[in-house]
All heavy atoms as a GROMACS GRO file, in nm:
protein
  445
    1MET      N    1   4.760  12.665 -15.302
    1MET     CA    2   4.672  12.630 -15.413
    1MET      C    3   4.634  12.760 -15.482
    1MET      O    4   4.593  12.856 -15.419
    1MET     CB    5   4.548  12.562 -15.356
    1MET     CG    6   4.462  12.503 -15.467
    1MET     SD    7   4.322  12.402 -15.403
    1MET     CE    8   4.404  12.259 -15.359
    2SER      N    9   4.640  12.765 -15.613
    2SER     CA   10   4.610  12.884 -15.688
    2SER      C   11   4.464  12.891 -15.724
    2SER      O   12   4.388  12.799 -15.709
    2SER     CB   13   4.689  12.882 -15.818
    2SER     OG   14   4.640  12.783 -15.909
    3TRP      N   15   4.421  13.012 -15.765
    3TRP     CA   16   4.286  13.029 -15.805
    3TRP      C   17   4.248  12.944 -15.922
    3TRP      O   18   4.135  12.896 -15.932
    3TRP     CB   19   4.261  13.179 -15.842
    3TRP     CG   20   4.248  13.264 -15.718
    3TRP    CD1   21   4.342  13.354 -15.671
    3TRP    CD2   22   4.135  13.268 -15.623
    3TRP    NE1   23   4.293  13.410 -15.560
    3TRP    CE2   24   4.168  13.365 -15.525
    3TRP    CE3   25   4.019  13.197 -15.620
    3TRP    CZ2   26   4.086  13.390 -15.420
    3TRP    CZ3   27   3.934  13.224 -15.514
    3TRP    CH2   28   3.964  13.317 -15.415
    4GLU      N   29   4.342  12.922 -16.014
    4GLU     CA   30   4.312  12.841 -16.129
    4GLU      C   31   4.285  12.695 -16.084
    4GLU      O   32   4.198  12.632 -16.140
    4GLU     CB   33   4.431  12.844 -16.227
    4GLU     CG   34   4.452  12.974 -16.297
    4GLU     CD   35   4.573  12.981 -16.384
    4GLU    OE1   36   4.633  12.871 -16.411
    4GLU    OE2   37   4.610  13.089 -16.434
    5GLN      N   38   4.359  12.645 -15.991
    5GLN     CA   39   4.331  12.515 -15.937
    5GLN      C   40   4.195  12.503 -15.868
    5GLN      O   41   4.123  12.406 -15.884
    5GLN     CB   42   4.441  12.469 -15.837
    5GLN     CG   43   4.577  12.445 -15.911
    5GLN     CD   44   4.684  12.425 -15.804
    5GLN    OE1   45   4.689  12.489 -15.704
    5GLN    NE2   46   4.774  12.327 -15.834
    6LEU      N   47   4.161  12.604 -15.790
    6LEU     CA   48   4.033  12.608 -15.725
    6LEU      C   49   3.921  12.611 -15.827
    6LEU      O   50   3.814  12.546 -15.811
    6LEU     CB   51   4.026  12.723 -15.628
    6LEU     CG   52   4.111  12.707 -15.503
    6LEU    CD1   53   4.103  12.846 -15.420
    6LEU    CD2   54   4.062  12.598 -15.417
    7LEU      N   55   3.938  12.694 -15.927
    7LEU     CA   56   3.832  12.702 -16.034
    7LEU      C   57   3.816  12.567 -16.106
    7LEU      O   58   3.704  12.531 -16.139
    7LEU     CB   59   3.860  12.815 -16.129
    7LEU     CG   60   3.836  12.958 -16.077
    7LEU    CD1   61   3.890  13.061 -16.181
    7LEU    CD2   62   3.693  12.984 -16.049
    8SER      N   63   3.925  12.502 -16.134
    8SER     CA   64   3.922  12.373 -16.197
    8SER      C   65   3.850  12.270 -16.113
    8SER      O   66   3.765  12.199 -16.165
    8SER     CB   67   4.066  12.325 -16.226
    8SER     OG   68   4.066  12.193 -16.274
    9ILE      N   69   3.880  12.270 -15.983
    9ILE     CA   70   3.805  12.177 -15.895
    9ILE      C   71   3.657  12.207 -15.892
    9ILE      O   72   3.568  12.123 -15.894
    9ILE     CB   73   3.870  12.185 -15.749
    9ILE    CG1   74   4.005  12.129 -15.754
    9ILE    CG2   75   3.781  12.114 -15.650
    9ILE    CD1   76   4.088  12.149 -15.628
   10TYR      N   77   3.621  12.337 -15.882
   10TYR     CA   78   3.485  12.379 -15.887
   10TYR      C   79   3.413  12.337 -16.011
   10TYR      O   80   3.302  12.282 -16.009
   10TYR     CB   81   3.480  12.529 -15.868
   10TYR     CG   82   3.335  12.583 -15.876
   10TYR    CD1   83   3.254  12.576 -15.763
   10TYR    CD2   84   3.285  12.647 -15.987
   10TYR    CE1   85   3.126  12.623 -15.766
   10TYR    CE2   86   3.161  12.693 -15.995
   10TYR     CZ   87   3.078  12.683 -15.881
   10TYR     OH   88   2.953  12.730 -15.889
   11GLN      N   89   3.474  12.355 -16.131
   11GLN     CA   90   3.419  12.310 -16.257
   11GLN      C   91   3.401  12.162 -16.266
   11GLN      O   92   3.296  12.110 -16.313
   11GLN     CB   93   3.500  12.358 -16.370
   11GLN     CG   94   3.494  12.511 -16.386
   11GLN     CD   95   3.592  12.565 -16.488
   11GLN    OE1   96   3.690  12.498 -16.525
   11GLN    NE2   97   3.567  12.686 -16.537
   12GLN      N   98   3.496  12.084 -16.214
   12GLN     CA   99   3.490  11.940 -16.213
   12GLN      C  100   3.374  11.892 -16.127
   12GLN      O  101   3.298  11.797 -16.162
   12GLN     CB  102   3.622  11.875 -16.166
   12GLN     CG  103   3.731  11.885 -16.268
   12GLN     CD  104   3.864  11.837 -16.208
   12GLN    OE1  105   3.877  11.806 -16.094
   12GLN    NE2  106   3.965  11.831 -16.293
   13ASN      N  107   3.356  11.959 -16.012
   13ASN     CA  108   3.245  11.923 -15.919
   13ASN      C  109   3.110  11.952 -15.981
   13ASN      O  110   3.017  11.872 -15.977
   13ASN     CB  111   3.260  11.994 -15.788
   13ASN     CG  112   3.372  11.937 -15.699
   13ASN    OD1  113   3.407  11.823 -15.718
   13ASN    ND2  114   3.414  12.012 -15.603
   14ALA      N  115   3.102  12.064 -16.051
   14ALA     CA  116   2.978  12.101 -16.117
   14ALA      C  117   2.944  11.998 -16.229
   14ALA      O  118   2.828  11.959 -16.244
   14ALA     CB  119   2.986  12.244 -16.176
   15GLU      N  120   3.044  11.958 -16.303
   15GLU     CA  121   3.018  11.855 -16.411
   15GLU      C  122   2.976  11.721 -16.352
   15GLU      O  123   2.884  11.659 -16.405
   15GLU     CB  124   3.143  11.842 -16.492
   15GLU     CG  125   3.176  11.961 -16.582
   15GLU     CD  126   3.317  11.950 -16.640
   15GLU    OE1  127   3.384  11.850 -16.626
   15GLU    OE2  128   3.354  12.050 -16.711
   16GLU      N  129   3.038  11.684 -16.235
   16GLU     CA  130   3.006  11.561 -16.180
   16GLU      C  131   2.860  11.562 -16.119
   16GLU      O  132   2.785  11.469 -16.132
   16GLU     CB  133   3.105  11.523 -16.062
   16GLU     CG  134   3.073  11.399 -15.992
   16GLU     CD  135   3.083  11.274 -16.073
   16GLU    OE1  136   3.155  11.272 -16.178
   16GLU    OE2  137   3.017  11.172 -16.033
   17LEU      N  138   2.823  11.672 -16.065
   17LEU     CA  139   2.682  11.684 -16.010
   17LEU      C  140   2.588  11.681 -16.122
   17LEU      O  141   2.475  11.615 -16.106
   17LEU     CB  142   2.671  11.814 -15.930
   17LEU     CG  143   2.730  11.821 -15.788
   17LEU    CD1  144   2.722  11.960 -15.728
   17LEU    CD2  145   2.661  11.720 -15.700
   18LEU      N  146   2.613  11.743 -16.230
   18LEU     CA  147   2.521  11.739 -16.343
   18LEU      C  148   2.508  11.596 -16.400
   18LEU      O  149   2.395  11.551 -16.429
   18LEU     CB  150   2.567  11.829 -16.456
   18LEU     CG  151   2.483  11.839 -16.585
   18LEU    CD1  152   2.346  11.889 -16.550
   18LEU    CD2  153   2.547  11.925 -16.687
   19ARG      N  154   2.619  11.528 -16.411
   19ARG     CA  155   2.618  11.388 -16.458
   19ARG      C  156   2.534  11.298 -16.364
   19ARG      O  157   2.454  11.223 -16.406
   19ARG     CB  158   2.759  11.337 -16.474
   19ARG     CG  159   2.764  11.197 -16.537
   19ARG     CD  160   2.895  11.128 -16.514
   19ARG     NE  161   2.924  11.105 -16.376
   19ARG     CZ  162   2.874  11.012 -16.299
   19ARG    NH1  163   2.785  10.931 -16.348
   19ARG    NH2  164   2.907  10.995 -16.177
   20ALA      N  165   2.559  11.320 -16.232
   20ALA     CA  166   2.493  11.235 -16.132
   20ALA      C  167   2.339  11.262 -16.133
   20ALA      O  168   2.260  11.168 -16.109
   20ALA     CB  169   2.550  11.262 -15.997
   21GLU      N  170   2.296  11.385 -16.167
   21GLU     CA  171   2.160  11.414 -16.166
   21GLU      C  172   2.086  11.370 -16.294
   21GLU      O  173   1.965  11.357 -16.295
   21GLU     CB  174   2.141  11.566 -16.156
   21GLU     CG  175   2.173  11.618 -16.015
   21GLU     CD  176   2.167  11.772 -16.006
   21GLU    OE1  177   2.144  11.833 -16.109
   21GLU    OE2  178   2.183  11.822 -15.892
   22THR      N  179   2.162  11.346 -16.402
   22THR     CA  180   2.095  11.316 -16.533
   22THR      C  181   2.109  11.169 -16.567
   22THR      O  182   2.029  11.118 -16.654
   22THR     CB  183   2.156  11.401 -16.644
   22THR    OG1  184   2.293  11.384 -16.648
   22THR    CG2  185   2.122  11.550 -16.624
   23GLU      N  186   2.199  11.099 -16.515
   23GLU     CA  187   2.220  10.953 -16.550
   23GLU      C  188   2.148  10.863 -16.451
   23GLU      O  189   2.139  10.892 -16.328
   23GLU     CB  190   2.372  10.920 -16.556
   23GLU     CG  191   2.444  10.980 -16.669
   23GLU     CD  192   2.588  10.939 -16.672
   23GLU    OE1  193   2.630  10.856 -16.588
   23GLU    OE2  194   2.659  10.988 -16.756
   24GLN      N  195   2.102  10.755 -16.506
   24GLN     CA  196   2.035  10.653 -16.419
   24GLN      C  197   2.147  10.575 -16.354
   24GLN      O  198   2.247  10.534 -16.413
   24GLN     CB  199   1.952  10.558 -16.506
   24GLN     CG  200   1.880  10.454 -16.425
   24GLN     CD  201   1.777  10.389 -16.516
   24GLN    OE1  202   1.697  10.454 -16.579
   24GLN    NE2  203   1.782  10.260 -16.528
   25PRO      N  204   2.134  10.542 -16.221
   25PRO     CA  205   2.238  10.468 -16.152
   25PRO      C  206   2.250  10.323 -16.200
   25PRO      O  207   2.150  10.264 -16.235
   25PRO     CB  208   2.194  10.470 -16.003
   25PRO     CG  209   2.049  10.492 -16.011
   25PRO     CD  210   2.024  10.575 -16.132
   26LEU      N  211   2.372  10.268 -16.204
   26LEU     CA  212   2.392  10.130 -16.245
   26LEU      C  213   2.417  10.042 -16.123
   26LEU      O  214   2.407   9.923 -16.135
   26LEU     CB  215   2.518  10.124 -16.342
   26LEU     CG  216   2.499  10.205 -16.468
   26LEU    CD1  217   2.628  10.189 -16.553
   26LEU    CD2  218   2.384  10.148 -16.553
   27GLU      N  219   2.455  10.104 -16.016
   27GLU     CA  220   2.482  10.028 -15.898
   27GLU      C  221   2.425  10.094 -15.776
   27GLU      O  222   2.391  10.213 -15.774
   27GLU     CB  223   2.631  10.009 -15.876
   27GLU     CG  224   2.704  10.141 -15.866
   27GLU     CD  225   2.861  10.124 -15.868
   27GLU    OE1  226   2.909  10.021 -15.922
   27GLU    OE2  227   2.924  10.207 -15.806
   28CYS      N  228   2.397  10.018 -15.670
   28CYS     CA  229   2.334  10.066 -15.549
   28CYS      C  230   2.421  10.180 -15.485
   28CYS      O  231   2.545  10.160 -15.468
   28CYS     CB  232   2.320   9.957 -15.445
   28CYS     SG  233   2.250  10.008 -15.288
   29PRO      N  234   2.359  10.296 -15.458
   29PRO     CA  235   2.434  10.402 -15.395
   29PRO      C  236   2.483  10.373 -15.250
   29PRO      O  237   2.572  10.435 -15.203
   29PRO     CB  238   2.342  10.520 -15.397
   29PRO     CG  239   2.209  10.475 -15.447
   29PRO     CD  240   2.223  10.336 -15.490
   30ASN      N  241   2.417  10.271 -15.190
   30ASN     CA  242   2.455  10.234 -15.057
   30ASN      C  243   2.559  10.128 -15.041
   30ASN      O  244   2.655  10.144 -14.965
   30ASN     CB  245   2.328  10.187 -14.979
   30ASN     CG  246   2.230  10.296 -14.961
   30ASN    OD1  247   2.259  10.413 -14.959
   30ASN    ND2  248   2.102  10.259 -14.949
   31CYS      N  249   2.548  10.024 -15.120
   31CYS     CA  250   2.646   9.910 -15.104
   31CYS      C  251   2.732   9.885 -15.233
   31CYS      O  252   2.823   9.805 -15.227
   31CYS     CB  253   2.572   9.789 -15.064
   31CYS     SG  254   2.458   9.715 -15.185
   32GLY      N  255   2.688   9.941 -15.348
   32GLY     CA  256   2.764   9.921 -15.470
   32GLY      C  257   2.728   9.797 -15.552
   32GLY      O  258   2.795   9.776 -15.654
   33SER      N  259   2.632   9.718 -15.506
   33SER     CA  260   2.596   9.599 -15.589
   33SER      C  261   2.517   9.638 -15.708
   33SER      O  262   2.448   9.745 -15.710
   33SER     CB  263   2.523   9.498 -15.500
   33SER     OG  264   2.398   9.556 -15.467
   34PRO      N  265   2.523   9.564 -15.820
   34PRO     CA  266   2.448   9.597 -15.942
   34PRO      C  267   2.294   9.594 -15.912
   34PRO      O  268   2.248   9.522 -15.826
   34PRO     CB  269   2.484   9.483 -16.037
   34PRO     CG  270   2.605   9.419 -15.978
   34PRO     CD  271   2.602   9.440 -15.834
   35LEU      N  272   2.229   9.690 -15.984
   35LEU     CA  273   2.078   9.698 -15.965
   35LEU      C  274   2.010   9.611 -16.067
   35LEU      O  275   2.052   9.594 -16.179
   35LEU     CB  276   2.039   9.843 -15.986
   35LEU     CG  277   2.093   9.944 -15.881
   35LEU    CD1  278   2.056  10.088 -15.925
   35LEU    CD2  279   2.047   9.917 -15.744
   36ASP      N  280   1.896   9.553 -16.022
   36ASP     CA  281   1.803   9.472 -16.110
   36ASP      C  282   1.681   9.554 -16.135
   36ASP      O  283   1.636   9.630 -16.048
   36ASP     CB  284   1.769   9.341 -16.037
   36ASP     CG  285   1.879   9.245 -16.017
   36ASP    OD1  286   1.967   9.240 -16.102
   36ASP    OD2  287   1.881   9.179 -15.919
   37GLU      N  288   1.624   9.537 -16.254
   37GLU     CA  289   1.498   9.606 -16.287
   37GLU      C  290   1.385   9.511 -16.280
   37GLU      O  291   1.386   9.403 -16.338
   37GLU     CB  292   1.510   9.663 -16.432
   37GLU     CG  293   1.390   9.741 -16.470
   37GLU     CD  294   1.398   9.798 -16.615
   37GLU    OE1  295   1.512   9.806 -16.658
   37GLU    OE2  296   1.297   9.821 -16.673
   38ALA      N  297   1.280   9.554 -16.206
   38ALA     CA  298   1.160   9.468 -16.188
   38ALA      C  299   1.045   9.560 -16.163
   38ALA      O  300   1.050   9.650 -16.074
   38ALA     CB  301   1.176   9.368 -16.081
   39ARG      N  302   0.931   9.542 -16.232
   39ARG     CA  303   0.809   9.618 -16.206
   39ARG      C  304   0.828   9.771 -16.213
   39ARG      O  305   0.774   9.838 -16.131
   39ARG     CB  306   0.742   9.569 -16.074
   39ARG     CG  307   0.699   9.427 -16.073
   39ARG     CD  308   0.638   9.390 -15.938
   39ARG     NE  309   0.722   9.430 -15.825
   39ARG     CZ  310   0.790   9.350 -15.753
   39ARG    NH1  311   0.793   9.221 -15.778
   39ARG    NH2  312   0.861   9.391 -15.648
   40GLY      N  313   0.914   9.814 -16.300
   40GLY     CA  314   0.933   9.955 -16.319
   40GLY      C  315   1.022  10.021 -16.213
   40GLY      O  316   1.026  10.139 -16.202
   41LEU      N  317   1.087   9.936 -16.129
   41LEU     CA  318   1.178   9.992 -16.029
   41LEU      C  319   1.317   9.925 -16.039
   41LEU      O  320   1.332   9.809 -16.081
   41LEU     CB  321   1.119   9.958 -15.889
   41LEU     CG  322   0.992  10.026 -15.844
   41LEU    CD1  323   0.944   9.972 -15.717
   41LEU    CD2  324   1.014  10.178 -15.840
   42LEU      N  325   1.416  10.008 -15.999
   42LEU     CA  326   1.553   9.952 -15.988
   42LEU      C  327   1.567   9.902 -15.840
   42LEU      O  328   1.531   9.974 -15.748
   42LEU     CB  329   1.654  10.054 -16.015
   42LEU     CG  330   1.660  10.108 -16.160
   42LEU    CD1  331   1.757  10.225 -16.169
   42LEU    CD2  332   1.702   9.994 -16.252
   43ASN      N  333   1.608   9.778 -15.829
   43ASN     CA  334   1.620   9.716 -15.697
   43ASN      C  335   1.762   9.672 -15.666
   43ASN      O  336   1.825   9.606 -15.748
   43ASN     CB  337   1.526   9.596 -15.684
   43ASN     CG  338   1.383   9.639 -15.704
   43ASN    OD1  339   1.328   9.709 -15.627
   43ASN    ND2  340   1.325   9.583 -15.812
   44CYS      N  341   1.803   9.695 -15.544
   44CYS     CA  342   1.935   9.647 -15.500
   44CYS      C  343   1.920   9.505 -15.460
   44CYS      O  344   1.820   9.465 -15.397
   44CYS     CB  345   1.984   9.735 -15.379
   44CYS     SG  346   2.133   9.660 -15.300
   45ARG      N  347   2.008   9.413 -15.500
   45ARG     CA  348   1.998   9.266 -15.465
   45ARG      C  349   2.007   9.249 -15.312
   45ARG      O  350   1.955   9.152 -15.264
   45ARG     CB  351   2.110   9.196 -15.536
   45ARG     CG  352   2.095   9.193 -15.683
   45ARG     CD  353   2.212   9.119 -15.751
   45ARG     NE  354   2.195   9.128 -15.892
   45ARG     CZ  355   2.289   9.089 -15.979
   45ARG    NH1  356   2.403   9.040 -15.935
   45ARG    NH2  357   2.268   9.103 -16.109
   46MET      N  358   2.070   9.333 -15.244
   46MET     CA  359   2.089   9.324 -15.098
   46MET      C  360   1.968   9.381 -15.024
   46MET      O  361   1.964   9.374 -14.906
   46MET     CB  362   2.219   9.388 -15.055
   46MET     CG  363   2.345   9.342 -15.126
   46MET     SD  364   2.364   9.160 -15.123
   46MET     CE  365   2.443   9.147 -14.965
   47GLY      N  366   1.880   9.456 -15.096
   47GLY     CA  367   1.766   9.514 -15.032
   47GLY      C  368   1.794   9.651 -14.968
   47GLY      O  369   1.711   9.704 -14.894
   48ASP      N  370   1.910   9.711 -15.007
   48ASP     CA  371   1.944   9.838 -14.946
   48ASP      C  372   1.880   9.960 -15.012
   48ASP      O  373   1.873  10.068 -14.950
   48ASP     CB  374   2.097   9.859 -14.954
   48ASP     CG  375   2.173   9.763 -14.865
   48ASP    OD1  376   2.113   9.709 -14.768
   48ASP    OD2  377   2.291   9.742 -14.890
   49TRP      N  378   1.831   9.944 -15.134
   49TRP     CA  379   1.789  10.060 -15.209
   49TRP      C  380   1.689  10.022 -15.318
   49TRP      O  381   1.693   9.912 -15.377
   49TRP     CB  382   1.909  10.128 -15.277
   49TRP     CG  383   1.884  10.259 -15.343
   49TRP    CD1  384   1.881  10.383 -15.287
   49TRP    CD2  385   1.859  10.276 -15.481
   49TRP    NE1  386   1.851  10.478 -15.381
   49TRP    CE2  387   1.837  10.417 -15.503
   49TRP    CE3  388   1.853  10.191 -15.589
   49TRP    CZ2  389   1.811  10.472 -15.627
   49TRP    CZ3  390   1.820  10.246 -15.719
   49TRP    CH2  391   1.802  10.383 -15.733
   50GLN      N  392   1.598  10.117 -15.348
   50GLN     CA  393   1.499  10.097 -15.451
   50GLN      C  394   1.466  10.233 -15.518
   50GLN      O  395   1.453  10.332 -15.444
   50GLN     CB  396   1.368  10.037 -15.396
   50GLN     CG  397   1.269   9.994 -15.501
   50GLN     CD  398   1.152   9.928 -15.440
   50GLN    OE1  399   1.088   9.984 -15.343
   50GLN    NE2  400   1.112   9.813 -15.482
   51GLY      N  401   1.468  10.236 -15.652
   51GLY     CA  402   1.444  10.366 -15.719
   51GLY      C  403   1.374  10.345 -15.849
   51GLY      O  404   1.363  10.234 -15.902
   52PRO      N  405   1.321  10.458 -15.909
   52PRO     CA  406   1.249  10.450 -16.034
   52PRO      C  407   1.341  10.425 -16.155
   52PRO      O  408   1.453  10.460 -16.158
   52PRO     CB  409   1.185  10.589 -16.046
   52PRO     CG  410   1.269  10.680 -15.966
   52PRO     CD  411   1.329  10.593 -15.854
   53VAL      N  412   1.284  10.358 -16.256
   53VAL     CA  413   1.359  10.336 -16.381
   53VAL      C  414   1.338  10.452 -16.469
   53VAL      O  415   1.232  10.513 -16.479
   53VAL     CB  416   1.307  10.207 -16.448
   53VAL    CG1  417   1.368  10.188 -16.584
   53VAL    CG2  418   1.329  10.084 -16.365
   54GLY      N  419   1.442  10.493 -16.546
   54GLY     CA  420   1.432  10.596 -16.644
   54GLY      C  421   1.453  10.733 -16.599
   54GLY      O  422   1.461  10.829 -16.681
   55ARG      N  423   1.475  10.759 -16.475
   55ARG     CA  424   1.505  10.890 -16.427
   55ARG      C  425   1.595  10.875 -16.304
   55ARG      O  426   1.596  10.775 -16.235
   55ARG     CB  427   1.385  10.974 -16.398
   55ARG     CG  428   1.282  10.910 -16.309
   55ARG     CD  429   1.154  10.990 -16.306
   55ARG     NE  430   1.055  10.896 -16.242
   55ARG     CZ  431   0.984  10.922 -16.138
   55ARG    NH1  432   0.987  11.041 -16.092
   55ARG    NH2  433   0.899  10.838 -16.092
   56PRO      N  434   1.674  10.977 -16.279
   56PRO     CA  435   1.770  10.965 -16.169
   56PRO      C  436   1.700  10.952 -16.037
   56PRO      O  437   1.584  11.003 -16.022
   56PRO     CB  438   1.853  11.097 -16.172
   56PRO     CG  439   1.801  11.166 -16.292
   56PRO     CD  440   1.685  11.098 -16.352
   57ALA      N  441   1.757  10.889 -15.936
   57ALA     CA  442   1.704  10.872 -15.811
   57ALA      C  443   1.729  10.990 -15.720
   57ALA      O  444   1.804  11.073 -15.742
   57ALA     CB  445   1.771  10.751 -15.748
   0.00000   0.00000   0.00000
C-alpha cells in the first residue's frame, strides 16, 4: 500500500467522522430501525436507543 492510498483512507475517515458528528441520525445506531420523534427525543421503535432531536447523538 502506498502513502497516497494511506492518505486517501485517512482523509475519507476524517470526512466520515465529521459527517457523523454533524448530521442527525436517521436510524438506530444499535439495530438500524428507523427513528421516531416524540417529546423532543428520537426513539428507536425496538427500544434500543434514545437521543435528542436537532443535534447529533
